[in-house]
C-alpha positions in Angstrom: 22.7 25.4 32.7 20.4 23.5 35.1 21.5 19.9 35.8 18.7 17.5 34.9 18.7 13.9 33.7 18.9 14.9 30.1 22.2 16.9 30.7 24.3 13.7 30.7 23.3 12.7 27.2 23.6 16.1 25.5 27.1 15.4 24.2 25.9 12.1 22.6 22.9 13.9 21.1 25.0 16.6 19.6 27.4 14.0 18.1 24.5 12.0 16.6 23.0 15.1 15.0 26.4 16.2 13.7 27.0 12.8 12.2 23.6 11.7 10.9 21.5 14.9 10.8 18.7 13.1 12.6 18.0 11.4 15.9 15.4 10.1 18.3 15.6 11.1 22.0 13.8 9.1 24.6 13.6 10.9 28.0 11.1 10.4 30.8 8.9 13.2 32.0 10.8 15.8 34.0 14.1 14.9 32.4 14.5 18.5 31.0 14.4 17.7 27.3 11.9 20.4 26.3 14.0 23.3 27.6 17.6 22.1 27.8 17.9 20.4 24.4 17.1 23.4 22.2 19.3 25.7 24.4 22.2 23.3 24.3 21.9 22.9 20.5 21.9 26.7 20.1 24.9 27.1 22.4 26.8 24.4 20.6 26.9 26.4 17.4 26.0 23.2 15.5 23.3 25.1 13.6 23.9 28.4 12.0 20.2 29.2 11.4 17.0 29.0 13.4 15.9 26.0 15.5 12.2 25.2 15.2 10.5 23.2 18.0 7.0 21.8 17.7 4.8 21.5 20.7 1.3 19.8 20.5 -0.4 22.3 22.8 -0.5 26.1 22.8 0.0 26.4 26.6 3.1 24.2 26.4 4.5 26.2 23.5 4.2 29.5 25.4 5.4 28.0 28.7 8.4 26.3 27.3 9.4 29.4 25.3 9.1 31.6 28.3 11.1 29.1 30.4 13.9 29.1 27.9 13.9 32.9 27.6 14.0 33.1 31.4 17.0 30.7 31.5 18.8 33.1 29.1 17.8 36.1 31.2 15.9 37.6 28.3 12.4 38.6 27.4 10.3 36.4 25.3 10.6 37.2 21.6 14.3 37.9 21.6 16.5 34.8 21.2 13.6 32.6 22.1 10.1 33.2 20.7 6.9 31.4 20.0 4.2 31.3 17.3 0.7 29.8 17.9 -2.6 30.3 16.2 -3.6 34.0 16.5 -0.5 35.0 18.4 3.3 35.4 17.8 6.2 36.6 19.9 9.2 36.6 17.6 11.7 39.1 16.2 14.6 39.2 13.8 16.9 38.1 16.6 14.9 34.9 17.3 17.0 31.8 17.0 14.7 29.3 18.8 11.1 29.4 17.7 8.5 27.2 19.5 5.4 26.6 17.3 2.3 24.6 17.5 2.2 21.8 14.9 -0.1 23.3 12.4 2.3 26.2 12.0 5.0 23.9 10.6 2.6 22.4 8.1 1.8 25.9 6.7 5.4 26.9 6.6 6.4 23.8 4.6 3.4 24.2 2.2 4.3 27.9 1.7 8.0 27.3 1.0 9.2 23.6 1.1 12.8 24.6 1.2 12.3 26.2 4.7 14.8 29.0 4.3 16.5 30.2 7.5 15.8 26.9 9.4 18.6 24.5 10.3 16.8 22.1 12.7 13.3 20.9 13.5 12.5 19.4 16.9 9.3 17.4 17.4 8.7 17.5 21.1 6.3 15.1 22.9 5.9 13.0 19.8 4.5 10.2 21.9 1.1 12.0 21.8 0.9 11.1 18.2 -1.2 14.0 17.1 -2.3 14.2 13.5 -0.3 17.4 12.9 2.9 15.8 14.3 2.6 12.7 12.2 2.0 14.8 9.1 4.6 17.4 10.0 7.3 14.7 10.4 6.2 13.0 7.1 6.6 16.4 5.3 9.9 17.2 7.0 11.3 13.8 6.0 10.2 14.4 2.4 11.7 17.8 2.4 15.0 16.5 3.8 15.2 13.7 1.2 14.3 15.9 -1.8 15.4 19.5 -1.1 17.3 19.9 2.2 19.7 17.1 3.0 21.3 19.5 5.6 18.0 19.9 7.5 18.4 18.3 10.9 15.4 16.4 12.4 15.1 15.4 16.1 12.1 13.5 17.5 11.8 13.7 21.4 9.4 11.5 23.3 8.7 10.4 26.8 6.8 7.1 26.5 6.8 6.2 22.8 8.4 3.0 21.5 11.2 4.7 19.7 12.3 1.9 17.4 9.6 2.4 14.7 10.2 6.2 14.6 14.0 5.6 14.2 13.3 3.1 11.4 11.0 5.6 9.7 13.8 8.2 9.9 16.2 6.0 7.9 17.6 4.3 11.0 18.2 7.4 13.0 20.4 7.1 16.1 18.5 6.6 19.3 19.6 8.3 22.5 18.1 7.5 25.8 18.2 9.6 29.0 17.6 7.8 32.3 15.3 9.6 34.6 16.2 10.5 38.2 12.7 11.2 39.5 11.9 10.7 43.1 10.0 7.6 44.2 6.2 7.8 43.9 3.9 5.6 45.9 0.8 4.4 44.0 -2.5 4.1 45.8 -5.5 2.4 44.1 -9.1 2.2 45.2 -10.0 -0.9 47.4 -13.1 -1.5 45.2 -14.5 -0.1 41.9 -16.4 3.2 42.0 -20.1 2.6 42.5 -21.8 2.7 39.1 -24.5 5.1 40.5 -21.9 7.7 41.7 -21.2 10.7 39.5 -17.6 11.0 38.2 -17.2 14.5 39.6 -18.4 13.3 43.1 -16.0 10.4 43.1 -13.1 12.6 42.0 -13.9 15.3 44.6 -14.1 12.6 47.3 -10.7 11.1 46.3 -9.1 14.6 46.2 -10.4 15.4 49.6 -9.1 12.1 50.9 -5.6 12.8 49.4 -5.6 16.3 51.0 -6.4 14.7 54.4 -3.8 11.9 54.1 -1.0 14.2 52.9 0.3 17.4 54.4 3.1 18.7 52.1 3.2 20.0 48.6 0.7 20.9 45.9 -1.9 18.5 44.5 -2.4 17.9 40.7 -5.7 16.3 39.7 -6.3 15.0 36.2 -9.8 15.4 34.8 -11.0 15.0 31.2 -12.4 18.5 30.5 -13.6 21.9 31.5 -17.0 20.7 32.6 -15.7 18.1 35.0 -13.1 20.6 36.3 -15.8 23.2 37.1 -18.0 20.6 38.8 -15.2 19.3 40.9 -14.1 22.8 41.7 -17.6 23.6 43.0 -17.5 20.5 45.3 -14.1 21.5 46.8 -14.5 25.2 47.2 -15.3 25.1 50.9 -12.2 23.1 52.0 -10.1 25.5 54.0 -6.4 26.2 53.4 -6.3 25.3 49.7 -6.2 27.4 46.5 -8.1 25.8 43.7 -6.5 26.4 40.2 -8.3 25.2 37.1 -6.1 24.5 34.1 -7.4 23.7 30.6 -6.6 24.7 27.1 -9.5 27.1 26.4 -8.6 29.3 29.4 -7.0 32.7 28.7 -3.2 32.8 29.1 -3.2 34.8 32.3 -5.4 32.3 34.0 -3.2 29.5 32.8 -0.1 31.3 34.1 -1.8 31.6 37.5 -2.4 27.9 37.6 1.3 27.2 37.1 2.5 29.5 39.9 2.7 28.4 43.6 0.4 30.2 46.1 1.9 31.7 49.2 0.5 30.4 52.4 -2.0 28.0 50.8 -1.9 24.5 49.5 -2.3 24.6 45.7 -4.8 22.2 44.1 -4.5 22.2 40.3 -7.5 20.7 38.5 -6.1 20.1 35.0 -6.8 18.3 31.8 -4.2 16.1 30.1 -2.6 19.5 29.2 -0.6 19.1 32.4 0.9 15.6 31.5 4.0 16.9 29.7 6.1 20.0 28.9 4.8 22.2 31.7 6.8 23.0 34.9 4.5 22.6 37.9 6.7 23.5 41.0 5.8 22.0 44.4 3.5 19.2 43.1 3.9 16.2 45.5 0.5 14.5 45.1 -1.3 13.4 41.9 -5.0 12.3 41.8 -5.7 10.6 38.4 -9.3 10.3 37.4 -8.3 7.8 34.7 -10.1 9.6 31.9 -8.8 11.5 28.8 -10.6 13.4 26.1 -9.5 12.6 22.6 -10.4 13.9 19.1 -12.4 11.3 17.2 -14.0 11.6 13.8 -17.7 11.6 14.3 -19.4 10.4 11.1 -22.7 11.7 12.4 -21.6 15.3 12.6 -19.0 15.1 9.8 -16.4 16.7 12.1 -14.1 15.7 14.9 -15.6 15.4 18.3 -13.9 15.2 21.7 -14.8 11.9 23.3 -14.0 10.8 26.9 -12.1 7.5 27.1 -10.1 5.6 29.7 -6.4 6.6 29.9 -3.8 4.2 28.7 -1.0 2.7 30.9 1.5 5.0 29.3 -0.6 8.1 30.1 -1.3 6.9 33.6 2.4 6.4 34.2 3.2 9.9 32.8 0.6 11.5 35.1 2.0 9.5 38.1 5.5 10.8 37.3 4.3 14.4 38.0 4.2 13.6 41.7 8.0 12.8 41.8 9.6 15.9 40.2 10.7 17.7 43.3 10.5 15.1 46.1 9.0 11.7 46.9 5.3 11.8 46.1 2.0 9.9 46.1 -0.3 9.1 43.2 -4.0 8.3 43.9 -5.8 6.4 41.1 -9.6 6.4 40.7 -9.6 2.7 39.8 -8.6 -0.6 41.4 -5.3 -2.4 40.8 -7.3 -5.2 39.1 -8.8 -2.7 36.7 -5.4 -1.6 35.5 -4.9 -4.7 33.5 -7.7 -3.6 31.2 -6.0 -0.4 30.1 -4.4 -0.2 26.7 -0.7 0.2 26.6 -0.4 3.4 24.5 -2.9 6.0 23.2 -3.9 5.3 19.6 -2.4 7.7 17.0 -4.8 10.5 16.1 -4.5 9.7 12.4 -6.2 6.4 12.9 -9.4 7.8 14.3 -9.6 11.6 13.5 -11.4 13.4 10.8 -9.0 13.4 7.8 -10.7 16.2 5.7 -8.0 18.8 6.6 -5.3 16.2 6.0 -6.8 15.3 2.6 -6.8 18.9 1.7 -3.1 19.3 2.8 -2.1 16.2 0.8 -3.9 17.6 -2.3 -2.0 20.9 -1.9 1.3 19.0 -1.5 0.5 17.0 -4.6 1.2 13.5 -3.3 0.0 10.9 -1.0 3.3 9.0 -1.0 4.6 10.4 2.3 6.6 8.5 5.0 3.8 8.3 7.6 4.5 6.4 10.8 0.8 5.3 10.6 -0.6 5.7 7.1 -4.1 7.2 6.9 -6.9 4.6 6.3 -7.7 4.7 2.5 -11.5 4.5 3.1 -11.5 7.4 5.5 -9.3 9.4 3.2 -11.7 8.6 0.3 -14.7 9.9 2.3 -12.8 13.1 3.2 -12.0 13.7 -0.5 -15.6 13.1 -1.5 -16.6 15.9 1.0 -13.9 18.2 -0.3 -15.1 17.6 -3.9 -18.6 18.5 -2.7 -17.3 21.7 -1.2 -15.4 22.6 -4.4 -12.0 22.3 -2.8 -11.0 19.4 -5.1 -11.9 19.0 -8.7 -13.1 15.8 -10.4 -9.6 14.4 -10.7 -8.8 15.0 -7.0 -6.6 18.0 -7.6 -6.8 21.0 -5.4 -8.7 24.0 -6.7 -8.1 27.7 -6.1 -11.0 27.6 -3.6 -9.3 24.6 -1.9 -6.0 26.6 -1.6 -7.8 29.4 0.1 -9.5 27.0 2.5 -6.2 25.4 3.4 -5.0 28.7 4.7 -7.9 29.2 7.1 -7.5 27.9 10.7 -10.8 26.0 10.4 -12.3 22.7 9.4 -12.8 22.9 5.6 -16.6 22.7 6.1 -16.6 25.9 8.1 -13.9 27.6 6.0 -16.1 26.9 2.9 -19.0 28.5 4.7 -17.0 31.6 5.6 -15.5 32.0 2.2 -19.0 32.0 0.6 -21.1 33.7 3.3 -18.4 36.1 4.6 -17.7 37.4 8.1 -21.3 37.4 9.2 -21.1 33.6 9.4 -18.2 33.7 11.8 -20.5 33.3 14.7 -21.8 30.0 13.5 -18.2 28.8 12.7 -17.0 29.7 16.2 -20.1 28.0 17.8 -19.5 24.8 15.8 -16.0 24.5 17.1 -16.9 25.1 20.8 -18.8 23.0 23.2 -22.5 23.6 23.5 -23.0 26.7 25.6 -26.7 25.7 26.4 -26.6 22.0 27.2 -30.1 20.6 27.8 -31.8 23.4 26.0 -33.1 21.3 23.1 -31.8 20.9 19.6 -32.5 24.3 18.1 -29.2 25.8 16.9 -30.9 29.3 16.5 -31.2 29.5 20.3 -27.4 29.2 20.6 -26.8 31.9 18.0 -29.1 34.3 19.8 -27.4 33.5 23.1 -24.1 34.8 21.6 -25.7 38.2 21.5 -27.9 37.9 24.7 -26.9 35.0 26.8 -29.7 33.7 29.1 -29.1 32.7 32.7 -28.8 29.0 31.6 -25.9 29.6 29.2 -22.3 29.2 30.1 -20.8 32.7 30.1 -17.3 31.4 29.7 -18.1 29.4 26.6 -20.1 32.3 25.2 -17.2 34.6 25.7 -14.8 32.2 23.9 -17.2 32.0 21.0 -17.4 35.8 20.7 -13.6 36.2 20.7 -13.1 33.4 18.2 -15.9 34.8 16.0 -14.1 38.2 15.9 -10.8 36.5 15.0 -12.4 34.5 12.2 -14.3 37.5 10.9 -11.0 39.3 10.4 -9.5 36.3 8.5 -12.1 36.1 5.6 -13.1 38.6 3.0 -16.6 40.1 2.7 -19.0 37.5 1.5 -19.4 36.9 -2.2 -23.1 36.2 -1.5 -24.2 38.7 1.1 -27.6 38.5 2.7 -27.7 34.7 3.1 -29.8 33.3 5.9 -28.4 31.4 8.9 -29.9 28.3 7.4 -28.1 28.9 4.2 -24.8 29.4 6.1 -25.3 26.0 7.7 -26.3 24.5 4.3 -22.9 25.6 2.9 -21.0 23.8 5.7 -23.2 20.7 6.1 -24.7 20.0 2.6 -24.6 16.3 3.3 -26.5 16.8 6.6 -29.6 18.4 5.0 -32.6 16.2 5.9 -36.0 15.6 4.4 -38.9 14.4 6.7 -40.0 10.8 5.8 -43.6 10.0 5.4 -45.5 9.0 8.6 -46.2 10.6 12.0 -42.8 10.0 13.6 -40.2 12.9 13.1 -37.8 10.7 11.1 -35.5 12.2 8.4 -33.5 11.0 5.5 -30.2 13.0 5.1 -28.6 13.9 1.8 -25.8 11.5 2.5 -28.3 8.6 2.7 -28.2 8.1 6.5 -31.2 8.4 8.8 -31.9 10.8 11.7 -34.7 11.3 14.2 -35.7 14.5 16.0 -37.2 14.4 19.5 -40.9 14.7 19.4 -42.4 17.8 21.0 -39.7 20.1 19.6 -40.3 22.7 17.0 -37.9 21.1 14.6 -39.8 17.9 14.7 -42.5 19.5 12.5 -40.2 20.9 9.9 -40.2 19.3 6.4 -36.5 20.2 5.8 -33.8 20.5 8.5 -30.0 20.7 8.7 -28.4 18.4 11.3 -25.3 20.1 12.4 -24.7 17.6 15.3 -26.0 14.1 15.8 -25.4 11.5 18.5 -23.5 9.1 16.2 -25.9 6.2 16.2 -25.0 4.3 12.9 -28.5 3.0 12.3 -30.6 6.2 13.0 -28.9 9.1 14.7 -30.7 11.4 17.1 -30.4 15.1 16.3 -28.5 17.1 19.0 -28.3 20.4 17.2 -29.8 21.6 14.0 -32.1 24.1 12.4 -34.9 24.3 9.8 -34.4 25.3 6.1 -37.0 26.1 3.5 -37.0 24.5 0.1 -36.6 27.9 -1.4 -33.5 28.6 0.7 -32.1 25.2 -0.3 -32.7 25.8 -4.0 -31.1 29.2 -3.9 -27.9 28.0 -2.2 -27.6 24.5 -3.8 -29.6 24.8 -7.1 -26.6 23.6 -9.2 -26.5 20.4 -7.2 -30.2 19.7 -7.7 -30.8 17.4 -10.7 -33.5 15.4 -12.4 -33.0 11.7 -13.1 -35.0 8.9 -14.8 -35.3 5.9 -12.5 -36.8 2.5 -12.7 -36.7 0.8 -9.3 -38.2 -2.1 -7.4 -40.4 -0.6 -4.7 -39.8 -3.0 -1.8 -42.7 -1.6 0.2 -45.2 -2.0 -2.5 -43.5 -5.0 -4.1 -43.7 -3.7 -7.7 -41.7 -2.0 -10.4 -41.9 1.8 -10.4 -40.8 4.0 -13.3 -40.3 7.6 -12.1 -38.7 11.0 -13.0 -37.1 12.3 -9.8 -35.6 15.6 -8.7 -32.6 14.9 -6.4 -30.5 16.6 -3.9 -28.1 13.9 -2.9 -30.2 11.1 -1.5 -33.2 13.4 -1.0 -36.1 13.3 -3.5 -37.6 16.7 -3.7 -40.1 15.9 -6.4 -41.2 13.0 -8.6 -43.6 12.1 -11.4 -44.4 9.0 -13.4 -42.3 7.9 -16.3 -44.7 6.2 -18.6 -42.4 5.4 -21.5 -39.6 3.8 -19.6 -37.5 1.4 -21.7 -38.4 -2.4 -21.4 -34.8 -3.2 -20.5 -34.8 -0.9 -17.5 -38.2 -2.3 -16.4 -36.8 -5.9 -16.6 -33.7 -4.9 -14.6 -35.9 -3.5 -11.8 -37.9 -6.7 -11.8 -34.7 -8.6 -11.5 -33.8 -6.4 -8.4 -37.2 -7.6 -7.0 -36.4 -11.2 -7.7 -33.0 -10.9 -6.0 -34.7 -9.3 -3.0 -37.4 -11.9 -2.7 -35.7 -15.0 -4.0 -36.5 -17.3 -6.9 -40.0 -18.8 -6.9 -39.9 -22.5 -8.1 -43.0 -24.1 -9.5 -43.1 -27.9 -9.0 -42.2 -28.6 -12.6 -39.3 -26.1 -12.6 -38.0 -27.6 -9.3 -38.1 -31.1 -10.8 -36.1 -29.8 -13.8 -33.4 -28.3 -11.5 -33.2 -31.5 -9.5 -32.6 -33.5 -12.7 -29.8 -31.1 -13.7 -28.2 -31.4 -10.3 -28.2 -35.2 -10.6 -26.4 -35.3 -13.9 -24.3 -32.0 -14.2 -20.6 -32.1 -14.8 -18.1 -29.6 -13.3 -18.1 -27.5 -16.5 -21.9 -27.0 -16.5 -23.4 -23.8 -15.0 -24.2 -23.9 -11.3 -28.0 -24.1 -10.5 -28.1 -23.1 -6.8 -30.3 -20.1 -6.0 -27.2 -18.0 -5.3 -25.4 -18.9 -8.6 -28.6 -18.5 -10.6 -29.3 -15.0 -9.1 -25.7 -14.0 -9.6 -25.9 -14.8 -13.3 -29.5 -13.8 -13.9 -28.6 -11.0 -16.3 -27.3 -13.6 -18.7 -30.2 -16.1 -18.6 -33.3 -14.6 -17.1 -33.3 -10.8 -17.8 -34.9 -11.1 -21.3 -37.8 -13.0 -19.8 -38.6 -10.3 -17.3 -39.8 -7.5 -19.6 -43.5 -8.0 -18.7 -42.9 -8.6 -14.9 -44.2 -5.7 -12.9 -45.1 -7.1 -9.5 -44.3 -9.8 -7.0 -47.2 -11.9 -8.3 -45.7 -11.7 -11.8 -42.4 -13.0 -10.4 -44.2 -15.8 -8.6 -46.0 -16.8 -11.8 -42.8 -16.7 -14.0 -42.2 -20.0 -15.9 -38.5 -20.8 -15.4 -38.4 -24.1 -17.3 -37.4 -22.8 -20.8 -35.0 -20.1 -19.5 -33.3 -22.7 -17.3 -33.0 -25.1 -20.2 -31.4 -22.4 -22.4 -29.1 -21.5 -19.6 -27.9 -25.1 -19.2 -27.5 -25.5 -23.0 -29.3 -27.8 -25.4 -26.4 -30.3 -25.6 -26.3 -30.6 -21.8 -30.1 -30.9 -21.7 -29.9 -33.9 -24.0 -27.6 -35.5 -21.5 -30.0 -34.7 -18.7 -33.0 -36.2 -20.6 -30.9 -39.3 -21.3 -29.6 -39.9 -17.8 -32.4 -38.3 -15.7 -35.6 -38.5 -17.8 -38.4 -36.3 -16.7 -40.9 -39.2 -16.7 -41.2 -42.9 -16.2 -43.3 -44.6 -18.8 -45.4 -47.3 -17.2 -46.2 -50.6 -19.0 -49.5 -49.0 -20.1 -47.6 -46.2 -21.8 -48.6 -43.6 -19.2 -45.9 -41.0 -18.3 -45.4 -40.5 -14.6 -43.2 -37.5 -13.5 -40.1 -38.4 -11.6 -39.3 -36.4 -8.5 -35.5 -36.0 -8.1 -35.4 -34.0 -4.9 -34.9 -36.8 -2.4 -32.1 -39.4 -1.8 -33.5 -41.4 -4.7 -35.5 -40.4 -7.7 -39.1 -41.2 -6.9 -42.5 -41.9 -8.6 -46.0 -42.7 -7.4 -47.9 -45.2 -9.5 -50.9 -47.5 -9.0 -49.8 -51.0 -7.9 -51.8 -52.7 -10.6 -50.2 -50.6 -13.3 -46.9 -52.3 -12.5 -48.1 -55.9 -13.0 -45.7 -57.8 -15.3 -42.6 -55.7 -14.4 -39.8 -58.0 -13.4 -36.9 -55.6 -13.4 -36.8 -52.6 -11.0 -36.5 -49.4 -13.1 -33.3 -47.3 -12.7 -32.1 -43.8 -13.9 -28.9 -41.9 -14.1 -25.3 -42.8 -15.0 -25.1 -44.5 -11.6 -28.2 -46.5 -12.3 -30.1 -45.3 -9.2 -33.2 -47.3 -8.5 -36.5 -45.4 -8.5 -38.2 -45.2 -5.2 -41.6 -46.4 -6.1 -44.6 -45.6 -4.0 -47.3 -48.2 -5.0 -50.8 -46.8 -4.7 -54.2 -48.5 -4.1 -57.0 -48.0 -6.6 -58.0 -45.0 -4.4 -54.5 -43.6 -4.8 -53.5 -44.2 -1.2 -49.9 -45.4 -0.5 -49.7 -49.1 0.3 -46.0 -49.9 -0.2 -42.7 -48.0 -0.9 -40.0 -50.1 -2.5 -36.5 -49.9 -4.1 -36.8 -53.5 -5.2 -40.0 -54.3 -7.1 -39.1 -58.0 -7.9 -38.4 -58.5 -4.2 -41.7 -57.0 -3.3 -43.5 -59.3 -5.7 -41.8 -62.3 -4.2 -42.3 -61.4 -0.5 -44.6 -58.7 0.7 -47.1 -58.7 -2.2 -49.0 -61.7 -0.8 -49.9 -59.9 2.4 -50.8 -56.7 0.5 -53.0 -58.8 -1.9 -55.0 -60.1 1.1 -55.7 -56.6 2.3 -56.4 -55.2 -1.1 -58.9 -58.0 -2.1 -60.9 -57.2 1.0 -60.9 -53.4 0.4 -61.2 -53.5 -3.4 -62.9 -56.7 -4.4 -63.9 -55.4 -7.8 -60.2 -55.0 -8.9 -58.0 -57.8 -10.1 -55.4 -59.1 -7.5 -53.6 -62.0 -9.3 -51.6 -64.5 -7.2 -48.5 -64.0 -9.5 -48.3 -60.3 -10.4 -45.1 -61.0 -12.5 -47.3 -62.9 -15.1 -50.3 -60.6 -14.9 -51.3 -57.9 -17.4 -51.0 -54.3 -16.1 -54.3 -52.6 -15.7 -56.1 -49.6 -14.4 -59.5 -51.1 -14.7 -61.8 -53.0 -12.4 -62.7 -56.7 -13.1 -65.5 -56.9 -15.8 -68.9 -57.8 -14.4 -69.9 -61.5 -14.6 
């Protein structure tokens, strides 16, 4: 067997598995773990039955299986075989079976005891794919409950192994030291100009690397097929090189060609992250890293996972760099500066933290439990949204249990949305399902999905022939996987309505092509397109804007088509609402499909309680309107209230309004009614009559002047305050006070014309000091009014002096 770094630790690994039945192996890229470990375990005789190894990618699964078969001098499908989606090379003699991760999930769901399997190996676990996390959780559950003899081995290149070992009940950790050749790293001297296209910058750096190096092949990392094709076009005229694209959607023969050296020419492999691990790429001495990776992210706007382009993490960059040191010393060029490297994340995030969890929610429902040992548990809110969708699709019942329809969906290699569409509409809808899972074959051709479906039959010059061909092949495969439609003759729009019921949109009122979707979110269609004039659309792809998304792909649907396919979900409801636009209560009977209102009519005999509650919604939206008298009452309550009294802030009063205000709103129908509402009696009742007696005693509403006139007291300022004619206070020798703290009233003394002449908190002091000066001024301005020299001895009055 070939001597590689992992060879030295094979005895320790065998011993750990024999002793504990589980282990975690850390080995750097190129250490040989993918091919040598399964073969060594087979040769050791430790396991009498089949060894199952999981690979996250189909190309890696095939390539590693072929490599092991070649090592044994056999054909693939004999001792070593593989099983991936849509393809299998196994036989009765197969002892090592390499599978992609979804295959393991289906095997456990079909028969949890996993008969005929002794050991499961999770390769490249550091990639933290959703299927790997779920597969390991299921395998741990099976081992604990049904198969204590089932051996589990997790292998990883860059993962922090300690948390995985802890999850596996403190599994032994084995580490293989790498013996890679040294790799020089070359960064850019300055950041890439923001105006330069990514493919132009990458093509320039690849050309520079080819010029500065003379030996070995070159491996360039790009995020996806589109970037690979554009860079390939820019490099095609460089002499002496053989350009070899490598990405997951290629056919297997083209992938094999990319892995093989080229006689007489320098090989330049333009690859996605598919080439980071598990693949043997002989003769590679130079790596050019574009610093970008494409990851699956759940897109709430489309309701499905989308591949998004992100910066690589430090772990991924290091793994890519290591590809240059497998066969000899190498060089790694990075399309970023050394200073920019500090901004990279340490590890890629686990897919379970950001991916669409609809398929996982369906698998959990089929398993019958959420209580699985996940390394990173799924987020409860995201899982809840996924279950809501599955319930809408009929895959789960009202209690969250899987239905027969759900079990059939779980067996289809499709997102449950698309599987549901195929199960109802039949094989004819396979074209739409395949199109939805591929990248847009007609980028820049507007948002009309029907153009893409027509292009599958007759592709225009602007369409990508490679993408169209992949859609055709996938459509054929999917058509074979589903029975004839239970509802033949459905339109394309009805197919889409089955898959995206929550994305059906109704045009809002107004000139702009803005739509309300059935899930309550908003969408806008580009003006000038045919779809912008349609009253009803289905948004199959949106740009993800959380406020109001822009339609990228969609099609029109008629109301008749909608009613035919979703009639059972269209219901009437009686609603009394506060119309924020018109600022009034509305009582309506409405026909709904989700958040869409298809029809409405007045509800003249709505119950008063419902009307009052809608008015309360209006009050909460607009705030409480305080009349001067009600505001004074609240200020008095605030001055005297104890801790056990109800709060009287706006927030507290609105929060408890059902208890104290709702019965007084039965006649309120508009904003003007709310503004005119008399809050004094409701507020007194809310405080309680016993408490109000205390308020009246300590903070009276009025001050009674010496003439017996009641003057309202304003409690809003620092001191309770009144305004009163100066002459009406003649004879008062003690300053009036209120409250349990005997706060002095702030008295604004007015002239006979009711203009302020003095503000005082000490009336006796005013009489003794400032009054004399005020008297001089007042006698000149108001000579007909009495201005005695000693106001303390004078009679209060509001009259002028009698005529002589």
